[in-house]
C-alpha positions as CSV (number, residue, x, y, z in Angstrom):
1,M,15.0,-74.6,-93.8
2,T,12.4,-73.5,-91.9
3,Q,9.5,-70.9,-91.5
4,G,9.3,-67.8,-89.4
5,A,7.9,-67.7,-86.3
6,G,4.2,-66.3,-86.9
7,P,1.8,-64.6,-84.4
8,G,-0.4,-68.2,-84.7
9,P,-3.9,-68.4,-83.6
10,E,-5.2,-66.9,-80.5
11,V,-5.0,-68.9,-77.4
12,E,-6.2,-69.0,-73.9
13,R,-3.2,-68.3,-71.4
14,T,-3.1,-71.0,-68.6
15,A,-3.5,-69.4,-65.5
16,T,-0.9,-69.3,-62.6
17,V,-1.6,-70.8,-59.5
18,R,-0.1,-69.0,-56.2
19,D,-1.3,-70.8,-53.5
20,F,1.6,-73.5,-52.3
21,R,2.2,-75.7,-49.7
22,V,5.5,-77.3,-49.0
23,P,5.3,-80.8,-49.6
24,A,7.6,-83.5,-47.6
25,Y,10.4,-83.9,-50.2
26,V,11.7,-80.7,-49.8
27,H,13.4,-81.7,-46.6
28,E,15.2,-84.1,-48.1
29,T,19.1,-84.0,-47.8
30,G,22.0,-84.3,-49.4
31,P,24.0,-83.3,-52.7
32,Y,21.9,-85.9,-54.8
33,A,18.2,-86.1,-53.0
34,D,16.2,-86.6,-56.2
35,S,13.7,-84.0,-55.6
36,T,11.1,-83.4,-58.6
37,H,8.8,-80.9,-59.6
38,P,5.2,-79.9,-59.0
39,G,5.2,-78.7,-63.0
40,N,7.0,-82.5,-64.2
41,A,4.2,-84.1,-62.1
42,V,3.8,-87.7,-63.5
43,P,-0.3,-89.6,-63.3
44,V,-0.8,-92.8,-62.0
45,D,-3.6,-95.1,-62.1
46,E,-3.2,-96.2,-58.4
47,P,-0.6,-95.4,-55.6
48,L,2.3,-97.8,-55.6
49,E,5.4,-98.6,-53.6
50,H,7.7,-95.9,-54.7
51,P,11.4,-97.8,-56.1
52,E,14.2,-96.5,-54.5
53,G,15.4,-93.3,-56.0
54,Y,12.6,-92.3,-57.3
55,T,9.7,-89.2,-56.2
56,P,6.9,-88.8,-57.9
57,T,6.2,-85.1,-58.9
58,Q,3.6,-83.5,-56.3
59,R,1.1,-80.7,-57.3
60,D,2.5,-78.1,-54.9
61,L,5.7,-76.1,-55.4
62,P,8.5,-76.1,-53.0
63,V,10.0,-73.3,-51.1
64,I,14.0,-72.9,-51.2
65,N,15.2,-70.9,-48.2
66,R,18.9,-70.2,-48.7
67,G,20.6,-68.2,-47.4
68,D,23.6,-68.2,-50.0
69,T,21.9,-68.2,-53.1
70,L,22.9,-64.6,-54.5
71,Q,20.8,-62.8,-57.2
72,V,22.8,-60.8,-59.5
73,P,21.1,-57.5,-60.9
74,V,21.6,-57.3,-64.7
75,D,21.3,-54.0,-66.6
76,P,20.1,-53.7,-70.4
77,A,22.5,-54.3,-72.9
78,P,22.8,-52.0,-75.4
79,A,21.5,-52.7,-78.9
80,P,22.6,-54.5,-81.1
81,A,24.8,-56.6,-79.4
82,P,28.9,-55.9,-79.0
83,Q,30.8,-57.7,-81.5
84,A,34.2,-59.0,-80.5
85,A,37.4,-57.6,-83.0
86,T,38.6,-60.7,-83.5
87,G,37.3,-64.5,-83.1
88,P,33.7,-65.7,-82.0
89,G,31.2,-63.0,-81.2
90,P,29.8,-62.7,-77.5
91,L,27.9,-65.9,-76.0
92,F,24.4,-65.5,-74.5
93,V,21.8,-68.2,-72.9
94,V,18.3,-67.7,-72.3
95,G,16.4,-69.5,-69.5
96,D,13.4,-71.6,-69.9
97,V,10.6,-70.0,-72.4
98,H,7.6,-72.6,-72.0
99,G,5.6,-70.7,-74.8
100,Y,6.0,-67.2,-74.3
101,L,7.0,-65.6,-77.9
102,T,6.2,-62.0,-77.1
103,E,8.2,-62.1,-73.7
104,L,11.3,-64.1,-75.4
105,V,11.2,-61.6,-78.9
106,A,10.9,-58.4,-76.4
107,A,14.0,-59.7,-74.4
108,L,15.8,-60.6,-77.2
109,Q,15.6,-57.3,-78.4
110,E,16.7,-55.7,-75.2
111,Q,19.7,-58.1,-75.6
112,G,20.3,-56.5,-79.0
113,L,20.0,-59.7,-80.9
114,L,17.0,-59.1,-82.8
115,D,15.9,-56.2,-84.7
116,E,12.3,-54.5,-84.4
117,A,10.9,-56.4,-86.9
118,G,12.3,-60.4,-85.1
119,N,15.1,-60.8,-87.3
120,W,18.8,-61.8,-86.4
121,C,20.9,-58.8,-86.1
122,A,23.8,-60.3,-83.7
123,G,26.3,-60.6,-86.6
124,T,29.2,-63.3,-85.0
125,A,27.1,-63.0,-81.4
126,R,26.5,-66.7,-80.2
127,L,23.2,-67.8,-78.4
128,W,22.2,-70.8,-76.7
129,F,18.8,-71.8,-75.5
130,L,18.8,-74.2,-72.3
131,G,15.5,-75.9,-73.3
132,D,11.9,-76.2,-72.3
133,F,10.4,-74.3,-75.2
134,T,6.7,-75.6,-74.9
135,D,4.1,-76.3,-72.1
136,R,2.3,-73.9,-69.7
137,G,2.5,-71.1,-72.1
138,P,0.3,-69.8,-75.1
139,D,2.7,-70.6,-77.9
140,G,5.3,-73.3,-77.7
141,I,5.4,-73.9,-82.0
142,G,5.5,-70.2,-82.8
143,V,8.6,-70.7,-80.0
144,I,10.1,-73.1,-81.7
145,D,9.8,-71.7,-85.3
146,L,11.9,-68.8,-84.1
147,V,14.5,-70.9,-82.6
148,M,14.5,-72.8,-86.2
149,R,14.8,-69.8,-87.8
150,L,17.1,-67.9,-86.3
151,S,19.6,-70.5,-86.4
152,A,19.7,-70.1,-90.2
153,E,19.8,-66.4,-90.0
154,A,22.9,-66.2,-87.3
155,A,24.8,-68.8,-89.2
156,A,24.6,-66.5,-92.5
157,A,25.8,-63.5,-90.4
158,G,28.6,-65.5,-88.8
159,G,26.8,-66.4,-85.1
160,Y,25.4,-69.0,-84.6
161,C,21.9,-70.2,-82.0
162,K,21.7,-73.0,-80.9
163,A,19.3,-75.4,-78.3
164,L,19.6,-78.0,-75.8
165,M,17.4,-80.9,-75.0
166,G,14.6,-79.7,-72.0
167,N,12.7,-82.3,-69.8
168,H,9.5,-80.7,-71.7
169,E,11.0,-81.6,-75.4
170,L,11.3,-85.1,-74.4
171,L,7.6,-84.9,-73.2
172,L,6.3,-83.5,-76.2
173,L,7.9,-85.7,-78.2
174,G,6.9,-88.8,-76.3
175,A,2.6,-87.9,-76.2
176,K,3.1,-87.6,-80.0
177,R,4.9,-90.8,-80.3
178,F,3.4,-92.5,-78.3
179,G,0.1,-90.8,-76.8
180,D,-2.1,-93.7,-74.3
181,T,0.8,-96.2,-74.8
182,P,0.8,-97.3,-71.3
183,V,4.8,-96.9,-69.9
184,N,6.3,-98.5,-66.6
185,S,6.8,-95.5,-64.5
186,G,7.9,-97.4,-61.8
187,A,5.2,-95.9,-59.4
188,G,2.1,-97.5,-61.6
189,T,0.9,-96.9,-65.1
190,A,1.6,-94.0,-67.3
191,T,0.8,-92.1,-70.4
192,F,2.9,-89.9,-72.1
193,Q,-0.6,-88.3,-73.3
194,A,-1.8,-88.1,-69.4
195,A,2.2,-86.5,-68.5
196,W,1.9,-83.9,-71.1
197,L,-1.4,-82.5,-70.1
198,L,-0.9,-83.0,-66.4
199,N,2.3,-80.7,-67.4
200,G,0.8,-77.8,-69.0
201,G,0.4,-79.5,-72.4
202,Q,-1.5,-77.2,-75.0
203,K,-3.8,-78.2,-77.6
204,S,-2.9,-76.0,-80.1
205,D,1.0,-76.5,-80.2
206,M,-0.1,-80.1,-80.5
207,D,-2.3,-79.4,-83.2
208,R,0.4,-77.4,-85.2
209,L,3.3,-79.9,-84.4
210,Q,4.5,-80.9,-87.9
211,D,7.3,-83.7,-88.0
212,H,9.9,-80.7,-89.2
213,H,9.1,-79.6,-85.4
214,L,9.8,-83.3,-84.1
215,Q,13.0,-83.6,-86.3
216,W,14.6,-80.3,-84.9
217,M,13.7,-81.7,-81.0
218,A,14.7,-84.8,-81.5
219,R,18.0,-84.1,-82.9
220,L,18.7,-81.3,-79.6
221,D,21.9,-82.2,-77.7
222,A,21.6,-82.6,-74.2
223,V,25.2,-81.2,-72.7
224,E,27.7,-78.6,-74.1
225,E,30.5,-76.8,-72.8
226,V,31.2,-72.9,-74.3
227,D,33.5,-70.6,-73.4
228,G,34.2,-72.6,-69.6
229,H,30.6,-72.7,-69.4
230,L,29.1,-76.5,-69.0
231,L,25.6,-75.9,-70.6
232,V,22.4,-78.2,-69.3
233,H,19.1,-77.7,-69.1
234,S,18.0,-79.9,-65.8
235,D,20.0,-79.2,-62.1
236,T,20.9,-82.6,-61.6
237,T,23.5,-85.2,-61.5
238,A,21.4,-87.5,-63.9
239,Y,23.3,-86.4,-66.7
240,L,26.7,-88.6,-65.9
241,D,24.0,-92.0,-66.2
242,Y,24.4,-91.6,-69.7
243,G,27.8,-91.2,-70.6
244,D,31.4,-89.6,-69.4
245,S,32.2,-87.4,-72.2
246,I,29.8,-84.7,-73.4
247,E,29.9,-86.6,-76.7
248,A,28.7,-89.8,-75.2
249,V,25.7,-88.5,-73.3
250,N,24.6,-86.8,-76.4
251,D,24.6,-89.9,-78.6
252,T,22.9,-91.8,-75.6
253,V,20.2,-89.2,-75.8
254,R,19.8,-89.3,-79.4
255,E,20.3,-92.9,-80.1
256,T,17.4,-93.4,-77.3
257,I,15.2,-91.5,-78.8
258,T,15.3,-93.1,-82.2
259,R,14.8,-96.3,-80.8
260,N,11.4,-95.1,-80.6
261,D,10.8,-97.5,-77.2
262,A,8.3,-95.7,-74.9
263,D,9.4,-97.4,-71.5
264,E,13.2,-96.1,-72.2
265,V,12.0,-92.5,-73.6
266,W,9.7,-92.2,-70.5
267,D,12.8,-93.3,-68.1
268,L,14.8,-90.8,-70.1
269,F,12.2,-87.8,-69.3
270,R,11.9,-89.0,-65.6
271,K,15.4,-88.3,-65.0
272,F,15.8,-85.1,-66.9
273,T,13.1,-84.1,-64.4
274,K,15.3,-84.4,-61.2
275,R,16.1,-81.2,-59.9
276,F,17.9,-79.8,-57.2
277,S,21.2,-81.7,-56.9
278,F,22.9,-78.3,-56.5
279,R,21.0,-77.0,-53.4
280,D,21.8,-77.4,-50.1
281,E,25.2,-78.8,-48.0
282,G,26.7,-80.9,-50.5
283,G,25.7,-79.3,-53.7
284,A,28.8,-77.5,-54.9
285,D,30.1,-81.1,-54.7
286,A,27.8,-82.6,-57.0
287,V,28.5,-79.5,-59.9
288,R,31.9,-80.5,-58.9
289,S,31.2,-84.7,-60.2
290,L,30.0,-83.0,-63.5
291,L,32.8,-80.4,-64.5
292,D,35.3,-83.0,-64.0
293,T,33.7,-85.2,-66.0
294,Y,32.5,-82.8,-68.7
295,G,34.4,-79.9,-68.5
296,G,34.2,-76.1,-67.7
297,T,34.1,-74.1,-64.5
298,R,31.0,-73.3,-64.1
299,I,27.4,-75.1,-64.9
300,V,24.7,-72.9,-66.6
301,H,21.0,-74.5,-66.1
302,G,17.0,-73.8,-66.3
303,H,14.9,-75.8,-65.4
304,S,13.9,-74.7,-61.7
305,P,12.6,-71.5,-61.6
306,I,15.0,-68.9,-59.5
307,P,12.0,-68.3,-57.5
308,Y,11.8,-71.5,-55.9
309,L,15.4,-71.0,-55.2
310,L,14.6,-67.9,-53.2
311,G,11.7,-69.4,-51.5
312,E,9.6,-66.3,-53.0
313,V,6.8,-68.5,-54.2
314,G,4.4,-69.9,-51.7
315,S,5.0,-70.2,-47.9
316,E,4.3,-72.7,-45.4
317,D,1.5,-71.3,-43.2
318,G,-0.2,-70.8,-46.8
319,E,-0.6,-66.9,-46.8
320,E,-0.3,-65.6,-50.8
321,S,3.0,-64.3,-51.8
322,P,3.5,-61.7,-53.8
323,D,4.2,-61.7,-57.9
324,P,8.5,-63.4,-57.4
325,L,10.8,-60.8,-58.5
326,V,13.2,-61.9,-60.7
327,E,16.2,-59.5,-62.1
328,G,18.7,-61.4,-63.1
329,P,20.4,-65.0,-63.3
330,H,21.6,-66.3,-59.7
331,V,24.6,-67.5,-58.4
332,Y,25.0,-70.6,-55.9
333,A,26.8,-74.0,-54.9
334,D,29.8,-72.1,-54.2
335,G,29.5,-69.9,-57.1
336,L,29.9,-73.5,-59.4
337,A,26.1,-72.8,-60.7
338,I,24.1,-70.4,-62.6
339,A,20.3,-70.7,-62.7
340,M,18.7,-69.4,-65.8
341,D,15.2,-70.3,-65.2
342,G,13.4,-66.5,-64.6
343,G,9.8,-68.0,-63.5
344,V,8.2,-66.9,-66.6
345,T,4.8,-68.8,-66.2
346,M,4.6,-67.5,-62.7
347,A,4.7,-63.7,-63.3
348,G,8.7,-64.2,-62.8
349,K,11.3,-63.2,-66.1
350,L,12.4,-64.6,-69.1
351,L,15.8,-64.2,-69.3
352,V,18.9,-63.8,-71.7
353,Q,21.9,-63.6,-70.2
354,Q,25.3,-62.5,-71.6
355,L,28.4,-64.7,-70.5
356,P,31.0,-64.8,-68.4
357,L,28.6,-63.1,-65.7
358,S,31.1,-61.0,-63.3
359,V,30.4,-62.8,-60.2
């Protein structure tokens, strides 16, 4: 069905920029403020009036100083992963990978999910990836190959390995399908190709991208609920625009991709880049709007790196901060949201976590 993840050709890592300023949009307030992220920048030919509800991404990175964000220390789990006596196996989630294959394998091995050879050894365990497999890091296609292989190996062992659609999957699909075709960005003329390059697209990934990778990405779900955890990629309420049930959202996203209309896919990508809906005053209400609609008691997301939420990247006076320290997931929004993007692209940590958390 799939090929194993090889080391792939040697590629040069994209350097991490650490001197960041605070853009004006970080001061937006309200539970549904549509802040965007520098890693999701949208190129435009000329500055135009921005439509209501859409803020184009800036290159500099926001600093979120939140006093109620909780960092959860996580001790390494013994290998192999613990098995349930009856019923489904233990549940694990993985944050944004962004092409860091070596770090991913190490994190999965630390949790007892892979053996020393990189093969599934967790029996009936259940593993969910929260999206964003490619871009910025050195081996995005190797990451996809690994996830596809583990899906088959886990299923054969009575468990499973599944994945959600991230905004970078939509970006890579769009760059491959539409290239330099102009799209209506709402803020001028844009193209998927330019946006992909601006957001860390790697030529080595595009050169190795094959039809089976594209087909796999196009079929990914956008939302799932597992053991009371509502799993999504982005910390946004934009999912509500696509349906009032998990099935409806997933069907709408797949149908949008299948229709192959560049403007429609661009609009989907743009909405998936929104973030920070769960921060600040009113954030818990934003989470509840998703939980009330789709089910679950807690939302688990990637997309917004934990160092941003903690204000550990950049500073308002322009001084360089030390490498962000991430030890585990972060619980916030009155305990209703769990952030899983450890900021591997900024010298953070690629997170693999067993659920439920004890806090």
